[in-house]
N, C-alpha and C positions, 0 to 999 in steps of 0.2 A: 218507682223510686230507686236510683241508684244506690249501689253498696255503700260509697262515700256519702251520699246523703243521708241514709239510716244511722250510720254510725254516728256522722256529726248530730242528727236529731238526738240520739238516744243520749249523747255527753251532755248538750245542752237543755235536754229536759229531764234529766236524772235528779231524781230527788236523794239528798242525804239522808244518813240515820239523823242527823241532828238539827235542829231548827237552827236557823240562822239568828246570831245575836244581833239585835238589834239597840242602836243608840241613836237616839232623837235630838235634835235641835242643839247640835256642835255649831258653835259660832265661827265662821272664817275670817271675818271682817267686823269688831267690835262696835263699828262706826254708825252701823245701819240696822242696828237690833235684829228682828227676826228676818227682815228681809234678806239678811246675809247669814243665813244658818244651812246646814245638811242633817240629813239623816242618812247613818251607816246601818248597812246590813252586811254583818260579818261573819265568814264561814265559821263554824264551830268545830274546825279542824286542827288547831293549834299549828297550823303552818304559818311561816313569814315569810317576804318576799313573794305576794299573791299578787297575780294579775288584778288590775282594778279598772273598773268602769265609773265614769262620772256621768250621772244623768241629769239631763237639763230638761224641765218639763215643758210642756207647749200652753197655750192659754190666750192666743192672739197678742202676747207682750203687755197685757192688762189684765191676766186674770192667771189661775192656775197654782200649785205649789208643789213642793216636794212630795207630798203626799201619793202624787200621781204614780210613784216609783213603788206602789203598793203590792203589785204583780211581779214587776220586772225584778226588782229589789231581791225578795226572796227567792226566786226561783233561780236568777243567776248566782246567788251566795251558796244555793245548796249545790250548785255546780262549781265553785270553789274561788269564784271571782268576788272580791271586795265591791262593794256598791256604794258610792256617795252621790244620793239624790240631793240637789240644792235648789235652794231658792234663792233668787235674783232681785233686783230693784224692779218693780212694776211702773209701767207709767203711771202718772206724770214722774214719779221721783226716778225712774228709771229710763228716761227717755236716753235716745242713743249719744254717746256712746257707755252710759252708766252702766245700762244692762249687761254689755258686753265686758267691761271692765270687770264685774263684779264676778260673771265665770271665770275669766281669767287668773282673778284672785283666789277663787276656789281652788284652780288647779294648783296654784303654787301653794295653797294650804296642804294640799295632799301631799307634794312632794315634801314640804317643811316638816310635815308631822307623820312621814311614812312608817316611822320605827313604832310609834302608839298604836297603829290601825293594822301592822302586820302586811303594809303597802310596797310592793316594788317600784321605786318611784321611775322608773324606767320601761315601766310595762303599765301605762294608764292609757285607755282609750275613753273617747269622750262619745256618748249616746245622747241623741236628741230629737225631740218629736215637735214637728209643727214649728212655732216660734223657738222653741229649744232646738230644732234642727238649725235653724237659721243663725242661731249663736253659736251652736257648735262648729259651724262652719266658720264663723269668724276665731274662734278659740283654736282650729285647728290650723288655719292658715295667717294668722295674724296677730297671734300672742304675744309677739315682741315687736310689734309694730310700734314706732316712737309716738304715735299720736293715739294709742289705747295703752296709756300707762298703767300697769297695775300699781295703785298707788299703796296698797295694803301693807301692814305690818310682815304678812309672810310672803311676800315678794322680794323683801329687803332690798327695795329700791334698784331692783337688778331687772332687765327683760325675763319674761318668763318663756322657757323652750316649749315648742309644740307638743300636743299629746302623741303618742305613737302612731295612733288610727281614729277615723271618725264616723259613727254611723247618723247619718243625717235624714230622717224618717218625714217625709210631706213637709219640708219647711223650704220658703223661697230662698232663692241662693242669689239671683240678683233683683233686688229693690225697685230698680227702674222699672223692671218687667212687671213685678209684682204689682206697683203702683198702676201701670196700666191696666192689669187684667183684674183687681179687686173692685167692687161696687163700692165700697165704704172707702172712700178715698181720704175721708177724714182721719180713718183709724189709723193710716199709715202715715198723714202727716204729723199725727200726735206722737208717733214712734220717734221722730226726727225732729220737730218741733217747726214743720215747715213743708213744702212741697219740693218735688225736684227740680223744678225751676229755681225755686228760692235758694235751695240747699243743695247745688248738684253734686258738692264734693263730700258732704254727709252722706248721701245715699250710696256715693262711689264707696268711702269708707265702712260702710254698713253692709257692703253687698259681697258676701264671701267671692263671688266668682271672679270680683275685681283684685284680688288678692292671690290667685292663682299663680303659681310658678314652680319652676324645677324644683325637685327635691321635696315637693309638698308629701305629707302624709297619705297613706291609702285611704282612700274614703269608699263607703258603701252607702250609697244612696237610694233611697226608697221613695217612690210614689205611686199614685193610685193611676185611673185611666185618663186622668186629664193632668199635662204638664203645666204647672203653674209656677208661677218665680223663678225660669230657668233651670230647673232641676235637670233637665237632659243637657241642655247646653253647658251646665257645670260638669257633668261627667266627661263630655267631650273636652272641653277646656283642660282638665285634669288629665285626660288621655294623652292630648296634644303636647303637654309640656312633661310628659314621660311619668307621669303617675298611676300606680295602681287603683283605677277607679272604677266601679263596678254599680251596675243600676238596676233595680228589682223593681218591676211595674206590676201591679195588683190589679187585673181587669176585675172591672163591677166595683169598685170600692170608692166611696165618696171621698173618703179623707182616711187614708191607711194608719193603722196604730192608734186609733181613737182611745183614749185610756176609759175604762169604768173598773168599778169597783169588784165586778164579778166576773172572773175568767171565763171566756166562751161567749160572751155577751155580744150580738151583733147590732149596733144601733148606726145605721147610715154610713159605716164604714167597717174595717176591719180591724179588729183590737189586737194588740200585741204579741196574742198568744197565737195568731195567725200562723199555720204551719211553714208558708213560705217564707214568712218574716224569720221565724225563729231558726230556719234552716240556714237560709242567709247569713243571720246574725252569727248563728253559733260557727259557721265555717269562718266567717271572716275575723273574729275575735279569736279562735283558735290559731289562725294564721298569724294574725299581728302581735297579739299579747301573750299568746300561748293560752293552754288549756289550764283552767283551775284544777282539775284532779286527772 
């Protein structure tokens, strides 16, 4: 391991003297109840204007919740990052674009309430896993798209600026390709309310790769040995557009960054504690939004 990798890993894995401050169930959009709440993990360091990670959980668009950050949240907070782990509407209430609009509204909330939580509104990264990585790609590339209006109070009727950077781990970036690849096609039809043939524009609008453009924020993409849903194609498209985009592939993993309550548990994939993932993510966050400490 290089000296740089060692220093990055040490910085990201460092545990501060004080446990993070946890604030649960903060509503970012009162219209949808618990579906639009977030949990905060705040460094207990007295600092202000801290770099911030908005975490979007996985669960196939139909399950999961903000508690998936039970490990990543405190770990990053001890390294000086504010972490906000969000819920969003799940299918069927969260049929696209509702789920993506919720995530964009959560980003707007973090900026609107930055002073309350010690957030630097100009240093927010989005980290998503699986379905959350798909939604993170949408937030990173289409947060200000006119057909994805952030109609929540926090947005104030204005387009929401993109986050500084995005970490998208094992999440489909091309929903046409994902539909072709997945066995349970009904589950994908449920996300959009129909098939690609029936709703081609919805699948375009819901594919992060379709929104790639010059000036896109930096991306760190992660996947396992199987490239599903256009992850590698997404990296290539971003690079072709002149963006900083990197891909980490972890051979032998079934679905990397599978979340579990116990650190170090390996069940059909590599957890978010995998050294490769932490080294890459630590370096990426430090380069794009700065170090917490």
